[in-house]
Every structure is written in C-alpha cells, then in structure tokens.
C-alpha angles and dihedrals in degrees: 000000000000090000093053089049092050092048091048092048090048090051089048092053091049094051093048090051089051092050094049093048089051092049089053090055098049091040089067094048091050089060092050090046090048092057109105127214135195123211138213129197116195116196142139142087108359115238095166115132107222096167115118118258129203089196106114094204090057094056125085096191128041114230143071104299110162092217133017123182098211093171092047090050092051092053090045090051090052091051092046089052089055092053100263117140120201107233104169144003118205138165131057119333091245093048110031128180113217118205120204135183138188137170116267 
C-alpha cells in the first residue's frame, strides 16, 4: 500500500512538472500573440525618379548603381524614422504598392 501511494505521488509530481513546463512555453507565445501591429499601405501614382544621376549629393551609396531612387529613399528613410518597417512590395514595377508595419 505504501509503495502504491509512493508511485502515485511520484506520478503526480511528474505530471505537475510537465503541466508547469507546458504553461511556460505557451505563456511566451501568448505574449507574442498579444503584441499588436498597425499597418500602412502606400500606393498611387508613381512620382519616383529612377533615372540615373551623376550628382554626388543625390547618391546615398558610392558605386556604380544603374538606378537609384533618391526621392523614394528619402521617403523610406522618413517612414523608418517613425518606426515603420517595410514588409512587402507588390504590384507592377511602374506602379508598386509598399506595405509597412510597426508595433502599436
């Protein structure tokens, strides 16, 4: 009888430990799931200048890039400074749609 009680108590401790461990795992994912995001879609008539420039003050990177969208980069820099992260670009090459997200 003592042996049966001891085995039952040991099994109870093991089950409780497994439940606590499972709660720890789901607790961290609940925190991630609880994080809220806001989204921004930027689209419309394209006014981005993709023509190459030889003006050094209009280039962010030195090198021989064929095209550099300086105006687009300025706008992306402003959005990035406000916490927006570019997550996707869709649409036609001459009329792209930019999708951004940031934590609320």
